[in-house]
HTML snippet that shows the backbone in 3Dmol.js (N, CA, C, O; Angstrom):
<script src="https://3Dmol.org/build/3Dmol-min.js"></script>
<div id="view" style="width:600px;height:400px;position:relative"></div>
<script>
const pdb = `
ATOM      1  N   MET A   1     -61.805  -3.288   9.536  1.00  0.00           N
ATOM      2  CA  MET A   1     -61.413  -2.731  10.819  1.00  0.00           C
ATOM      3  C   MET A   1     -60.819  -3.836  11.682  1.00  0.00           C
ATOM      4  O   MET A   1     -61.239  -4.991  11.604  1.00  0.00           O
ATOM      5  N   ARG A   2     -59.871  -3.484  12.478  1.00  0.00           N
ATOM      6  CA  ARG A   2     -59.197  -4.438  13.351  1.00  0.00           C
ATOM      7  C   ARG A   2     -59.766  -4.369  14.753  1.00  0.00           C
ATOM      8  O   ARG A   2     -60.167  -3.308  15.231  1.00  0.00           O
ATOM      9  N   HIS A   3     -59.791  -5.511  15.397  1.00  0.00           N
ATOM     10  CA  HIS A   3     -60.241  -5.612  16.775  1.00  0.00           C
ATOM     11  C   HIS A   3     -59.053  -6.095  17.588  1.00  0.00           C
ATOM     12  O   HIS A   3     -58.287  -6.937  17.118  1.00  0.00           O
ATOM     13  N   THR A   4     -58.888  -5.588  18.777  1.00  0.00           N
ATOM     14  CA  THR A   4     -57.754  -5.966  19.603  1.00  0.00           C
ATOM     15  C   THR A   4     -58.194  -6.933  20.689  1.00  0.00           C
ATOM     16  O   THR A   4     -59.052  -6.617  21.513  1.00  0.00           O
ATOM     17  N   LEU A   5     -57.593  -8.116  20.675  1.00  0.00           N
ATOM     18  CA  LEU A   5     -57.776  -9.073  21.769  1.00  0.00           C
ATOM     19  C   LEU A   5     -56.636  -8.826  22.732  1.00  0.00           C
ATOM     20  O   LEU A   5     -55.480  -8.750  22.315  1.00  0.00           O
ATOM     21  N   SER A   6     -56.934  -8.700  23.992  1.00  0.00           N
ATOM     22  CA  SER A   6     -55.844  -8.422  24.917  1.00  0.00           C
ATOM     23  C   SER A   6     -55.950  -9.261  26.172  1.00  0.00           C
ATOM     24  O   SER A   6     -57.035  -9.634  26.617  1.00  0.00           O
ATOM     25  N   SER A   7     -54.801  -9.540  26.716  1.00  0.00           N
ATOM     26  CA  SER A   7     -54.681 -10.179  28.017  1.00  0.00           C
ATOM     27  C   SER A   7     -53.596  -9.394  28.743  1.00  0.00           C
ATOM     28  O   SER A   7     -52.901  -8.594  28.116  1.00  0.00           O
ATOM     29  N   PRO A   8     -53.436  -9.596  30.018  1.00  0.00           N
ATOM     30  CA  PRO A   8     -52.451  -8.791  30.746  1.00  0.00           C
ATOM     31  C   PRO A   8     -51.082  -8.791  30.063  1.00  0.00           C
ATOM     32  O   PRO A   8     -50.415  -9.823  29.978  1.00  0.00           O
ATOM     33  N   GLY A   9     -50.681  -7.623  29.582  1.00  0.00           N
ATOM     34  CA  GLY A   9     -49.362  -7.479  28.994  1.00  0.00           C
ATOM     35  C   GLY A   9     -49.254  -7.815  27.523  1.00  0.00           C
ATOM     36  O   GLY A   9     -48.199  -7.595  26.928  1.00  0.00           O
ATOM     37  N   GLN A  10     -50.322  -8.350  26.903  1.00  0.00           N
ATOM     38  CA  GLN A  10     -50.224  -8.737  25.495  1.00  0.00           C
ATOM     39  C   GLN A  10     -51.488  -8.352  24.745  1.00  0.00           C
ATOM     40  O   GLN A  10     -52.588  -8.383  25.296  1.00  0.00           O
ATOM     41  N   LYS A  11     -51.316  -7.987  23.471  1.00  0.00           N
ATOM     42  CA  LYS A  11     -52.449  -7.644  22.616  1.00  0.00           C
ATOM     43  C   LYS A  11     -52.250  -8.290  21.254  1.00  0.00           C
ATOM     44  O   LYS A  11     -51.128  -8.417  20.763  1.00  0.00           O
ATOM     45  N   VAL A  12     -53.362  -8.695  20.656  1.00  0.00           N
ATOM     46  CA  VAL A  12     -53.350  -9.257  19.308  1.00  0.00           C
ATOM     47  C   VAL A  12     -54.437  -8.554  18.517  1.00  0.00           C
ATOM     48  O   VAL A  12     -55.579  -8.471  18.970  1.00  0.00           O
ATOM     49  N   LYS A  13     -54.094  -8.046  17.335  1.00  0.00           N
ATOM     50  CA  LYS A  13     -55.085  -7.374  16.497  1.00  0.00           C
ATOM     51  C   LYS A  13     -55.581  -8.342  15.436  1.00  0.00           C
ATOM     52  O   LYS A  13     -54.796  -8.940  14.701  1.00  0.00           O
ATOM     53  N   VAL A  14     -56.905  -8.485  15.371  1.00  0.00           N
ATOM     54  CA  VAL A  14     -57.544  -9.350  14.380  1.00  0.00           C
ATOM     55  C   VAL A  14     -58.775  -8.634  13.838  1.00  0.00           C
ATOM     56  O   VAL A  14     -59.257  -7.671  14.433  1.00  0.00           O
ATOM     57  N   SER A  15     -59.275  -9.112  12.710  1.00  0.00           N
ATOM     58  CA  SER A  15     -60.462  -8.493  12.120  1.00  0.00           C
ATOM     59  C   SER A  15     -61.706  -8.860  12.925  1.00  0.00           C
ATOM     60  O   SER A  15     -61.704  -9.815  13.702  1.00  0.00           O
ATOM     61  N   ARG A  16     -62.762  -8.084  12.722  1.00  0.00           N
ATOM     62  CA  ARG A  16     -64.031  -8.382  13.401  1.00  0.00           C
ATOM     63  C   ARG A  16     -64.552  -9.753  12.988  1.00  0.00           C
ATOM     64  O   ARG A  16     -65.112 -10.485  13.804  1.00  0.00           O
ATOM     65  N   GLU A  17     -64.363 -10.093  11.715  1.00  0.00           N
ATOM     66  CA  GLU A  17     -64.802 -11.404  11.218  1.00  0.00           C
ATOM     67  C   GLU A  17     -64.097 -12.534  11.969  1.00  0.00           C
ATOM     68  O   GLU A  17     -64.726 -13.532  12.321  1.00  0.00           O
ATOM     69  N   THR A  18     -62.802 -12.383  12.213  1.00  0.00           N
ATOM     70  CA  THR A  18     -62.053 -13.402  12.954  1.00  0.00           C
ATOM     71  C   THR A  18     -62.561 -13.508  14.383  1.00  0.00           C
ATOM     72  O   THR A  18     -62.698 -14.611  14.913  1.00  0.00           O
ATOM     73  N   VAL A  19     -62.840 -12.372  15.009  1.00  0.00           N
ATOM     74  CA  VAL A  19     -63.388 -12.387  16.366  1.00  0.00           C
ATOM     75  C   VAL A  19     -64.734 -13.099  16.373  1.00  0.00           C
ATOM     76  O   VAL A  19     -65.004 -13.903  17.265  1.00  0.00           O
ATOM     77  N   SER A  20     -65.575 -12.813  15.393  1.00  0.00           N
ATOM     78  CA  SER A  20     -66.890 -13.470  15.312  1.00  0.00           C
ATOM     79  C   SER A  20     -66.737 -14.975  15.149  1.00  0.00           C
ATOM     80  O   SER A  20     -67.446 -15.752  15.787  1.00  0.00           O
ATOM     81  N   ARG A  21     -65.807 -15.379  14.291  1.00  0.00           N
ATOM     82  CA  ARG A  21     -65.583 -16.809  14.076  1.00  0.00           C
ATOM     83  C   ARG A  21     -65.063 -17.480  15.342  1.00  0.00           C
ATOM     84  O   ARG A  21     -65.479 -18.589  15.678  1.00  0.00           O
ATOM     85  N   LEU A  22     -64.155 -16.808  16.042  1.00  0.00           N
ATOM     86  CA  LEU A  22     -63.643 -17.352  17.303  1.00  0.00           C
ATOM     87  C   LEU A  22     -64.746 -17.445  18.356  1.00  0.00           C
ATOM     88  O   LEU A  22     -64.807 -18.417  19.109  1.00  0.00           O
ATOM     89  N   GLU A  23     -65.608 -16.447  18.409  1.00  0.00           N
ATOM     90  CA  GLU A  23     -66.713 -16.466  19.374  1.00  0.00           C
ATOM     91  C   GLU A  23     -67.684 -17.605  19.081  1.00  0.00           C
ATOM     92  O   GLU A  23     -68.147 -18.275  20.004  1.00  0.00           O
ATOM     93  N   ARG A  24     -67.998 -17.832  17.799  1.00  0.00           N
ATOM     94  CA  ARG A  24     -68.876 -18.958  17.437  1.00  0.00           C
ATOM     95  C   ARG A  24     -68.225 -20.289  17.805  1.00  0.00           C
ATOM     96  O   ARG A  24     -68.879 -21.189  18.331  1.00  0.00           O
ATOM     97  N   LEU A  25     -66.942 -20.399  17.523  1.00  0.00           N
ATOM     98  CA  LEU A  25     -66.215 -21.621  17.856  1.00  0.00           C
ATOM     99  C   LEU A  25     -66.161 -21.826  19.368  1.00  0.00           C
ATOM    100  O   LEU A  25     -66.321 -22.946  19.853  1.00  0.00           O
ATOM    101  N   ARG A  26     -65.936 -20.744  20.108  1.00  0.00           N
ATOM    102  CA  ARG A  26     -65.923 -20.805  21.572  1.00  0.00           C
ATOM    103  C   ARG A  26     -67.246 -21.349  22.087  1.00  0.00           C
ATOM    104  O   ARG A  26     -67.266 -22.203  22.973  1.00  0.00           O
ATOM    105  N   ASP A  27     -68.352 -20.858  21.536  1.00  0.00           N
ATOM    106  CA  ASP A  27     -69.673 -21.321  21.958  1.00  0.00           C
ATOM    107  C   ASP A  27     -69.885 -22.791  21.597  1.00  0.00           C
ATOM    108  O   ASP A  27     -70.423 -23.554  22.400  1.00  0.00           O
ATOM    109  N   GLN A  28     -69.468 -23.189  20.401  1.00  0.00           N
ATOM    110  CA  GLN A  28     -69.616 -24.582  19.978  1.00  0.00           C
ATOM    111  C   GLN A  28     -68.788 -25.526  20.842  1.00  0.00           C
ATOM    112  O   GLN A  28     -69.221 -26.638  21.145  1.00  0.00           O
ATOM    113  N   MET A  29     -67.602 -25.082  21.237  1.00  0.00           N
ATOM    114  CA  MET A  29     -66.700 -25.911  22.038  1.00  0.00           C
ATOM    115  C   MET A  29     -67.006 -25.803  23.532  1.00  0.00           C
ATOM    116  O   MET A  29     -66.400 -26.491  24.354  1.00  0.00           O
ATOM    117  N   LYS A  30     -67.963 -24.924  23.869  1.00  0.00           N
ATOM    118  CA  LYS A  30     -68.362 -24.701  25.261  1.00  0.00           C
ATOM    119  C   LYS A  30     -67.163 -24.305  26.138  1.00  0.00           C
ATOM    120  O   LYS A  30     -66.932 -24.870  27.207  1.00  0.00           O
ATOM    121  N   LEU A  31     -66.420 -23.320  25.647  1.00  0.00           N
ATOM    122  CA  LEU A  31     -65.269 -22.808  26.376  1.00  0.00           C
ATOM    123  C   LEU A  31     -65.616 -21.446  26.958  1.00  0.00           C
ATOM    124  O   LEU A  31     -66.587 -20.814  26.541  1.00  0.00           O
ATOM    125  N   GLY A  32     -64.827 -21.001  27.913  1.00  0.00           N
ATOM    126  CA  GLY A  32     -65.149 -19.776  28.620  1.00  0.00           C
ATOM    127  C   GLY A  32     -64.609 -18.495  28.014  1.00  0.00           C
ATOM    128  O   GLY A  32     -65.174 -17.424  28.236  1.00  0.00           O
ATOM    129  N   SER A  33     -63.526 -18.580  27.253  1.00  0.00           N
ATOM    130  CA  SER A  33     -62.926 -17.355  26.731  1.00  0.00           C
ATOM    131  C   SER A  33     -62.330 -17.598  25.349  1.00  0.00           C
ATOM    132  O   SER A  33     -62.156 -18.738  24.918  1.00  0.00           O
ATOM    133  N   LEU A  34     -62.024 -16.504  24.672  1.00  0.00           N
ATOM    134  CA  LEU A  34     -61.377 -16.613  23.368  1.00  0.00           C
ATOM    135  C   LEU A  34     -59.961 -17.160  23.517  1.00  0.00           C
ATOM    136  O   LEU A  34     -59.472 -17.879  22.646  1.00  0.00           O
ATOM    137  N   GLU A  35     -59.314 -16.821  24.613  1.00  0.00           N
ATOM    138  CA  GLU A  35     -57.966 -17.343  24.862  1.00  0.00           C
ATOM    139  C   GLU A  35     -57.992 -18.866  24.983  1.00  0.00           C
ATOM    140  O   GLU A  35     -57.129 -19.546  24.428  1.00  0.00           O
ATOM    141  N   GLU A  36     -58.980 -19.406  25.710  1.00  0.00           N
ATOM    142  CA  GLU A  36     -59.119 -20.860  25.810  1.00  0.00           C
ATOM    143  C   GLU A  36     -59.369 -21.471  24.434  1.00  0.00           C
ATOM    144  O   GLU A  36     -58.848 -22.540  24.115  1.00  0.00           O
ATOM    145  N   THR A  37     -60.165 -20.788  23.631  1.00  0.00           N
ATOM    146  CA  THR A  37     -60.481 -21.271  22.287  1.00  0.00           C
ATOM    147  C   THR A  37     -59.222 -21.351  21.436  1.00  0.00           C
ATOM    148  O   THR A  37     -58.985 -22.355  20.764  1.00  0.00           O
ATOM    149  N   ILE A  38     -58.424 -20.310  21.464  1.00  0.00           N
ATOM    150  CA  ILE A  38     -57.183 -20.290  20.693  1.00  0.00           C
ATOM    151  C   ILE A  38     -56.229 -21.368  21.197  1.00  0.00           C
ATOM    152  O   ILE A  38     -55.595 -22.055  20.396  1.00  0.00           O
ATOM    153  N   SER A  39     -56.123 -21.523  22.508  1.00  0.00           N
ATOM    154  CA  SER A  39     -55.256 -22.561  23.079  1.00  0.00           C
ATOM    155  C   SER A  39     -55.695 -23.949  22.646  1.00  0.00           C
ATOM    156  O   SER A  39     -54.863 -24.800  22.332  1.00  0.00           O
ATOM    157  N   GLU A  40     -57.001 -24.177  22.629  1.00  0.00           N
ATOM    158  CA  GLU A  40     -57.539 -25.478  22.209  1.00  0.00           C
ATOM    159  C   GLU A  40     -57.257 -25.722  20.725  1.00  0.00           C
ATOM    160  O   GLU A  40     -56.922 -26.840  20.335  1.00  0.00           O
ATOM    161  N   LEU A  41     -57.388 -24.696  19.907  1.00  0.00           N
ATOM    162  CA  LEU A  41     -57.065 -24.819  18.483  1.00  0.00           C
ATOM    163  C   LEU A  41     -55.596 -25.182  18.279  1.00  0.00           C
ATOM    164  O   LEU A  41     -55.270 -26.029  17.447  1.00  0.00           O
ATOM    165  N   ILE A  42     -54.721 -24.545  19.034  1.00  0.00           N
ATOM    166  CA  ILE A  42     -53.288 -24.838  18.937  1.00  0.00           C
ATOM    167  C   ILE A  42     -53.016 -26.271  19.368  1.00  0.00           C
ATOM    168  O   ILE A  42     -52.264 -26.990  18.710  1.00  0.00           O
ATOM    169  N   LYS A  43     -53.630 -26.685  20.474  1.00  0.00           N
ATOM    170  CA  LYS A  43     -53.445 -28.051  20.973  1.00  0.00           C
ATOM    171  C   LYS A  43     -53.911 -29.074  19.940  1.00  0.00           C
ATOM    172  O   LYS A  43     -53.216 -30.058  19.685  1.00  0.00           O
ATOM    173  N   ASN A  44     -55.075 -28.848  19.351  1.00  0.00           N
ATOM    174  CA  ASN A  44     -55.604 -29.767  18.344  1.00  0.00           C
ATOM    175  C   ASN A  44     -54.730 -29.792  17.095  1.00  0.00           C
ATOM    176  O   ASN A  44     -54.543 -30.849  16.493  1.00  0.00           O
ATOM    177  N   TYR A  45     -54.200 -28.654  16.706  1.00  0.00           N
ATOM    178  CA  TYR A  45     -53.310 -28.590  15.548  1.00  0.00           C
ATOM    179  C   TYR A  45     -52.045 -29.404  15.806  1.00  0.00           C
ATOM    180  O   TYR A  45     -51.620 -30.192  14.960  1.00  0.00           O
ATOM    181  N   ARG A  46     -51.451 -29.209  16.974  1.00  0.00           N
ATOM    182  CA  ARG A  46     -50.234 -29.954  17.322  1.00  0.00           C
ATOM    183  C   ARG A  46     -50.498 -31.450  17.375  1.00  0.00           C
ATOM    184  O   ARG A  46     -49.693 -32.248  16.896  1.00  0.00           O
ATOM    185  N   LYS A  47     -51.626 -31.823  17.958  1.00  0.00           N
ATOM    186  CA  LYS A  47     -51.985 -33.237  18.046  1.00  0.00           C
ATOM    187  C   LYS A  47     -52.127 -33.837  16.650  1.00  0.00           C
ATOM    188  O   LYS A  47     -51.629 -34.932  16.393  1.00  0.00           O
ATOM    189  N   GLY A  48     -52.795 -33.135  15.758  1.00  0.00           N
ATOM    190  CA  GLY A  48     -52.961 -33.607  14.389  1.00  0.00           C
ATOM    191  C   GLY A  48     -51.637 -33.720  13.659  1.00  0.00           C
ATOM    192  O   GLY A  48     -51.422 -34.660  12.894  1.00  0.00           O
ATOM    193  N   THR A  49     -50.749 -32.764  13.895  1.00  0.00           N
ATOM    194  CA  THR A  49     -49.433 -32.791  13.268  1.00  0.00           C
ATOM    195  C   THR A  49     -48.632 -33.988  13.757  1.00  0.00           C
ATOM    196  O   THR A  49     -47.998 -34.679  12.960  1.00  0.00           O
ATOM    197  N   LEU A  50     -48.657 -34.238  15.063  1.00  0.00           N
ATOM    198  CA  LEU A  50     -47.930 -35.387  15.612  1.00  0.00           C
ATOM    199  C   LEU A  50     -48.510 -36.700  15.117  1.00  0.00           C
ATOM    200  O   LEU A  50     -47.765 -37.617  14.772  1.00  0.00           O
ATOM    201  N   GLU A  51     -49.830 -36.800  15.078  1.00  0.00           N
ATOM    202  CA  GLU A  51     -50.450 -38.027  14.586  1.00  0.00           C
ATOM    203  C   GLU A  51     -50.085 -38.256  13.126  1.00  0.00           C
ATOM    204  O   GLU A  51     -49.884 -39.396  12.705  1.00  0.00           O
ATOM    205  N   GLY A  52     -50.001 -37.197  12.367  1.00  0.00           N
ATOM    206  CA  GLY A  52     -49.618 -37.322  10.964  1.00  0.00           C
ATOM    207  C   GLY A  52     -48.179 -37.781  10.806  1.00  0.00           C
ATOM    208  O   GLY A  52     -47.862 -38.555   9.903  1.00  0.00           O
ATOM    209  N   ALA A  53     -47.309 -37.304  11.686  1.00  0.00           N
ATOM    210  CA  ALA A  53     -45.896 -37.657  11.594  1.00  0.00           C
ATOM    211  C   ALA A  53     -45.613 -39.057  12.121  1.00  0.00           C
ATOM    212  O   ALA A  53     -44.801 -39.783  11.547  1.00  0.00           O
ATOM    213  N   PHE A  54     -46.268 -39.436  13.195  1.00  0.00           N
ATOM    214  CA  PHE A  54     -45.962 -40.711  13.831  1.00  0.00           C
ATOM    215  C   PHE A  54     -47.006 -41.780  13.574  1.00  0.00           C
ATOM    216  O   PHE A  54     -46.861 -42.911  14.039  1.00  0.00           O
ATOM    217  N   GLY A  55     -48.036 -41.448  12.855  1.00  0.00           N
ATOM    218  CA  GLY A  55     -49.094 -42.421  12.614  1.00  0.00           C
ATOM    219  C   GLY A  55     -49.188 -42.840  11.156  1.00  0.00           C
ATOM    220  O   GLY A  55     -50.266 -43.181  10.670  1.00  0.00           O
ATOM    221  N   ALA A  56     -48.056 -42.814  10.459  1.00  0.00           N
ATOM    222  CA  ALA A  56     -48.069 -43.129   9.031  1.00  0.00           C
ATOM    223  C   ALA A  56     -48.567 -44.544   8.759  1.00  0.00           C
ATOM    224  O   ALA A  56     -49.232 -44.780   7.750  1.00  0.00           O
ATOM    225  N   ASP A  57     -48.257 -45.479   9.640  1.00  0.00           N
ATOM    226  CA  ASP A  57     -48.662 -46.874   9.441  1.00  0.00           C
ATOM    227  C   ASP A  57     -49.841 -47.264  10.319  1.00  0.00           C
ATOM    228  O   ASP A  57     -50.165 -48.446  10.432  1.00  0.00           O
ATOM    229  N   LYS A  58     -50.478 -46.297  10.933  1.00  0.00           N
ATOM    230  CA  LYS A  58     -51.602 -46.583  11.816  1.00  0.00           C
ATOM    231  C   LYS A  58     -52.693 -47.324  11.041  1.00  0.00           C
ATOM    232  O   LYS A  58     -53.125 -46.879   9.978  1.00  0.00           O
ATOM    233  N   GLY A  59     -53.124 -48.444  11.579  1.00  0.00           N
ATOM    234  CA  GLY A  59     -54.148 -49.247  10.932  1.00  0.00           C
ATOM    235  C   GLY A  59     -53.587 -50.292   9.986  1.00  0.00           C
ATOM    236  O   GLY A  59     -54.304 -51.210   9.586  1.00  0.00           O
ATOM    237  N   ARG A  60     -52.314 -50.170   9.620  1.00  0.00           N
ATOM    238  CA  ARG A  60     -51.700 -51.145   8.724  1.00  0.00           C
ATOM    239  C   ARG A  60     -50.763 -52.091   9.464  1.00  0.00           C
ATOM    240  O   ARG A  60     -50.417 -53.153   8.947  1.00  0.00           O
ATOM    241  N   VAL A  61     -50.360 -51.720  10.648  1.00  0.00           N
ATOM    242  CA  VAL A  61     -49.423 -52.528  11.418  1.00  0.00           C
ATOM    243  C   VAL A  61     -50.188 -53.224  12.528  1.00  0.00           C
ATOM    244  O   VAL A  61     -50.988 -52.608  13.232  1.00  0.00           O
ATOM    245  N   ARG A  62     -49.930 -54.519  12.676  1.00  0.00           N
ATOM    246  CA  ARG A  62     -50.603 -55.268  13.740  1.00  0.00           C
ATOM    247  C   ARG A  62     -49.598 -55.580  14.843  1.00  0.00           C
ATOM    248  O   ARG A  62     -48.389 -55.462  14.642  1.00  0.00           O
ATOM    249  N   SER A  63     -50.095 -55.971  15.988  1.00  0.00           N
ATOM    250  CA  SER A  63     -49.243 -56.316  17.118  1.00  0.00           C
ATOM    251  C   SER A  63     -48.442 -57.573  16.799  1.00  0.00           C
ATOM    252  O   SER A  63     -48.884 -58.426  16.030  1.00  0.00           O
ATOM    253  N   PHE A  64     -47.262 -57.676  17.398  1.00  0.00           N
ATOM    254  CA  PHE A  64     -46.460 -58.884  17.238  1.00  0.00           C
ATOM    255  C   PHE A  64     -47.078 -60.015  18.033  1.00  0.00           C
ATOM    256  O   PHE A  64     -47.680 -59.794  19.083  1.00  0.00           O
ATOM    257  N   ASP A  65     -46.928 -61.229  17.526  1.00  0.00           N
ATOM    258  CA  ASP A  65     -47.362 -62.401  18.281  1.00  0.00           C
ATOM    259  C   ASP A  65     -46.268 -63.462  18.195  1.00  0.00           C
ATOM    260  O   ASP A  65     -45.217 -63.218  17.602  1.00  0.00           O
ATOM    261  N   GLU A  66     -46.496 -64.605  18.764  1.00  0.00           N
ATOM    262  CA  GLU A  66     -45.492 -65.666  18.846  1.00  0.00           C
ATOM    263  C   GLU A  66     -45.021 -66.116  17.457  1.00  0.00           C
ATOM    264  O   GLU A  66     -43.852 -66.466  17.297  1.00  0.00           O
ATOM    265  N   ASP A  67     -45.883 -66.113  16.476  1.00  0.00           N
ATOM    266  CA  ASP A  67     -45.515 -66.533  15.119  1.00  0.00           C
ATOM    267  C   ASP A  67     -44.539 -65.566  14.443  1.00  0.00           C
ATOM    268  O   ASP A  67     -43.885 -65.930  13.466  1.00  0.00           O
ATOM    269  N   ASP A  68     -44.440 -64.358  14.950  1.00  0.00           N
ATOM    270  CA  ASP A  68     -43.538 -63.373  14.363  1.00  0.00           C
ATOM    271  C   ASP A  68     -42.092 -63.564  14.805  1.00  0.00           C
ATOM    272  O   ASP A  68     -41.184 -62.971  14.224  1.00  0.00           O
ATOM    273  N   ARG A  69     -41.872 -64.376  15.815  1.00  0.00           N
ATOM    274  CA  ARG A  69     -40.512 -64.603  16.308  1.00  0.00           C
ATOM    275  C   ARG A  69     -39.693 -65.351  15.259  1.00  0.00           C
ATOM    276  O   ARG A  69     -40.216 -66.202  14.539  1.00  0.00           O
ATOM    277  N   GLY A  70     -38.431 -65.031  15.183  1.00  0.00           N
ATOM    278  CA  GLY A  70     -37.547 -65.729  14.248  1.00  0.00           C
ATOM    279  C   GLY A  70     -37.209 -67.122  14.765  1.00  0.00           C
ATOM    280  O   GLY A  70     -37.375 -67.410  15.950  1.00  0.00           O
ATOM    281  N   GLU A  71     -36.743 -67.966  13.887  1.00  0.00           N
ATOM    282  CA  GLU A  71     -36.382 -69.336  14.259  1.00  0.00           C
ATOM    283  C   GLU A  71     -35.116 -69.380  15.095  1.00  0.00           C
ATOM    284  O   GLU A  71     -34.960 -70.281  15.919  1.00  0.00           O
ATOM    285  N   ASP A  72     -34.228 -68.451  14.911  1.00  0.00           N
ATOM    286  CA  ASP A  72     -32.943 -68.457  15.615  1.00  0.00           C
ATOM    287  C   ASP A  72     -33.035 -67.625  16.880  1.00  0.00           C
ATOM    288  O   ASP A  72     -32.783 -66.420  16.865  1.00  0.00           O
ATOM    289  N   ARG A  73     -33.400 -68.282  17.982  1.00  0.00           N
ATOM    290  CA  ARG A  73     -33.482 -67.567  19.260  1.00  0.00           C
ATOM    291  C   ARG A  73     -32.372 -67.983  20.146  1.00  0.00           C
ATOM    292  O   ARG A  73     -32.263 -67.495  21.271  1.00  0.00           O
TER     293      ARG A  73
END
`;
const viewer = $3Dmol.createViewer("view");
viewer.addModel(pdb, "pdb");
viewer.setStyle({}, {cartoon: {color: "spectrum"}});
viewer.zoomTo();
viewer.render();
</script>
């Protein structure tokens, strides 16, 4: 059976199991609504995607120092 999540002007149909999972996650994250929970999930997904794309050398690259300068200045 499908459950409808709605906000002013918009509706999303999801299964009862998905609603239950979102409600548990909402409680764990101490958020006020399912909409906040979904927004937080999207934000975390985007953050992870960006870190994956731009953090390929994270932990392997060190800061430049004076010894890194070339001889021809």
